[in-house]
C-alpha positions, 0 to 999 in steps of 0.5 A, spaced: 180 918 477 186 921 480 187 920 487 193 924 489 193 930 493 194 937 489 201 941 491 197 946 495 193 940 499 200 936 500 203 943 503 197 943 508 198 936 510 206 937 511 205 944 514 200 942 519 204 935 521 210 939 522 207 944 527 203 939 531 210 934 532 213 941 534 208 944 538 203 939 540 207 933 543 204 927 547 207 931 554 203 937 552 197 934 551 197 930 558 199 937 561 192 939 558 188 933 560 190 935 567 186 941 567 179 941 568 174 940 562 173 947 558 181 949 559 184 949 552 191 951 549 189 958 547 196 959 543 194 953 539 187 955 537 190 962 535 196 958 531 190 954 527 187 961 525 193 965 524 199 961 522 196 955 519 189 958 517 186 951 517 180 954 521 178 957 514 180 952 510 173 949 508 170 956 508 169 959 501 173 965 499 167 970 499 166 968 506 173 970 508 176 962 507 181 959 503 176 956 499 177 948 500 172 943 501 171 936 504 178 933 502 182 939 505 177 937 511 180 930 511 187 932 510 186 936 517 182 931 521 187 925 519 193 930 522 189 932 528 188 924 529 195 923 529 197 928 534 190 927 538 188 934 538 183 936 544 181 943 540 174 943 538 176 943 530 170 938 528 165 941 533 167 949 531 169 948 523 166 942 520 159 941 524 158 949 526 161 951 519 157 946 515 151 949 518 153 956 518 155 957 511 149 954 508 144 959 513 145 965 509 143 969 515 147 976 517 148 972 524 151 966 521 156 970 516 158 974 522 160 968 526 163 965 520 168 971 520 169 970 528 171 962 527 176 964 521 179 969 526 180 964 532 175 968 536 169 963 537 168 956 538 162 953 537 158 946 540 153 942 536 147 940 542 143 935 538 143 928 542 138 927 547 138 921 553 132 918 549 134 918 542 141 914 542 142 915 534 136 917 532 138 924 531 130 926 529 128 924 536 128 931 539 124 933 545 127 940 546 122 945 544 122 952 541 115 955 542 114 962 539 114 968 544 117 974 546 118 976 539 122 970 537 122 963 541 123 960 548 127 954 548 126 948 553 129 942 553 135 937 555 141 936 551 146 930 553 154 929 551 155 936 548 162 935 545 166 942 546 161 945 550 165 947 556 169 952 551 164 954 546 161 961 546 155 959 542 151 953 541 147 950 535 141 947 538 136 942 534 129 944 537 122 942 535 118 947 533 112 943 530 110 935 529 111 930 534 117 927 538 120 923 532 118 927 526 123 929 521 118 935 519 118 940 525 125 941 526 129 947 527 136 950 528 138 955 533 144 959 535 144 960 542 149 964 547 152 959 551 152 964 557 144 966 556 139 966 562 136 959 563 142 955 560 145 950 565 151 946 564 155 941 567 161 940 564 166 933 564 171 930 561 170 924 556 174 917 556 178 920 551 180 926 554 175 931 550 170 935 554 163 935 554 157 938 558 150 936 560 145 942 558 139 944 560 135 950 557 129 953 561 125 958 558 131 961 554 129 967 550 131 967 543 131 973 538 129 972 531 136 972 529 137 966 532 134 962 527 139 959 522 134 955 517 127 955 515 123 954 521 121 946 521 125 944 515 132 943 518 132 935 518 135 935 511 141 939 513 142 936 519 143 929 516 147 932 511 152 936 516 152 929 521 154 925 515 160 930 513 162 930 521 162 922 520 166 922 514 171 927 518 172 923 524 173 917 519 179 921 517 181 922 524 181 915 525 185 914 520 191 918 523 189 914 530 190 908 527 196 909 523 199 912 530 197 905 534 200 901 528 207 905 529 207 905 536 206 897 536 211 896 531 216 900 535 215 897 541 215 890 539 222 892 536 224 894 543 221 889 547 225 882 548 223 875 549 228 869 549 233 874 548 230 877 541 225 882 539 218 880 539 218 883 532 222 877 530 216 872 531 212 870 525 206 870 528 206 877 531 209 879 524 202 876 521 198 880 526 201 887 525 200 886 517 193 884 519 193 891 523 196 895 517 191 892 512 185 894 516 188 901 517 189 902 510 182 899 508 179 904 513 183 910 510 181 908 503 174 907 504 174 914 508 177 917 501 171 914 498 166 917 502 169 924 502 169 924 495 161 923 495 159 928 500 157 933 495 153 928 491 146 925 491 144 925 498 142 917 498 149 915 495 152 920 500 149 917 506 150 910 504 158 911 502 158 915 509 155 909 513 159 904 509 166 908 511 163 908 518 162 901 519 169 899 516 172 904 520 169 902 526 171 895 525 178 897 524 178 901 530 176 895 534 181 890 531 187 895 531 186 898 538 185 891 541 191 888 538 195 894 539 194 893 547 195 886 547 201 886 543 204 892 549 201 887 554 199 891 561 203 897 559 198 898 554 193 901 559 198 905 563 197 913 562 204 914 561 204 910 554 201 914 548 198 907 546 193 907 551 190 914 549 190 913 542 186 906 544 181 910 548 180 915 542 179 909 537 174 906 542 170 912 542 170 914 535 167 907 534 161 909 537 161 917 535 155 919 530 153 912 530 156 905 532 158 900 527 152 896 528 148 902 527 151 904 520 151 897 518 143 897 519 143 904 515 147 902 509 142 896 509 136 900 509 138 905 504 141 900 499 134 896 500 130 902 499 134 904 492 133 897 490 125 897 491 125 904 488 128 900 481 124 894 482 117 895 485 116 888 486 121 888 492 117 893 496 111 888 495 
């Protein structure tokens, strides 16, 4: 199997890397963090759309995109991770785009066009206080009424919601609270009557909201999937998003390692750079190995996103568990080798450590994905050997 990038993919990576190194410096990011949640660099988002074209990279050509796929998303997310980009590419393009391009509704096609042009940002409202990592544990309800549906419920930690004009919301149109059947997806105007939002920043500098829906009227065009049958699509798109943040983590881990190596070459003890200490060299080699393993297993998961659902889910959980371990190991060692300076806001390494820490639990912790991988693997073995299921 040829795992090298094509010429077009290499150009995409190099052009994005060059743009971010020039326009999205660490100082620029710190300036953005000083603003309230929901503020962002509109010029950067416009450049993503017009100068770089990355907002359409993963959309098919018939929808106005470039016709790329999961590998292009992986390349983009890794570069965004290297620069700790705050703009909601994951939420708008990877997650919302994943739902919209499979919807087929006129509204979805129109919204995709606006996303590609840089005119729309979207957030995915799926998590609820009681659910933890059980995405089908949904108490939010959408009941028929007024020619469409009436939405009521509460969504927690909706990443990217402060700057989003549209929310994609999971809601129950049938079944009990933890049933996989009965889930539907709705596109909701973030400014609609009955939508109440409390904005805040997350530990890694991202923006998020607690959102309450109270008797929000939704027209028939708001339904993005066959009513009550959204669960397989939700699981697929969350797997794609999980693979994407694994790719982002690869960029974060490489920068953590680079920052640490550079610092140990400057920091002197006993008259010599601490990088000359053999024990620290061994530590940094272990960090390098962890980062490379994370990148390799992320590529494996990315290549399996379009495969069998069970195989896809196992590959993504294996990657997320390995990446989570690497985020903890590389991040903690980077801080330890920097000493007290490593946790100061002025040093970039502290910001990369915070992002690595949140990635470890985003879309499921290491323990969650180890358990999921085990469950899926046992189910496959039991299907092949009925004696194991007895």
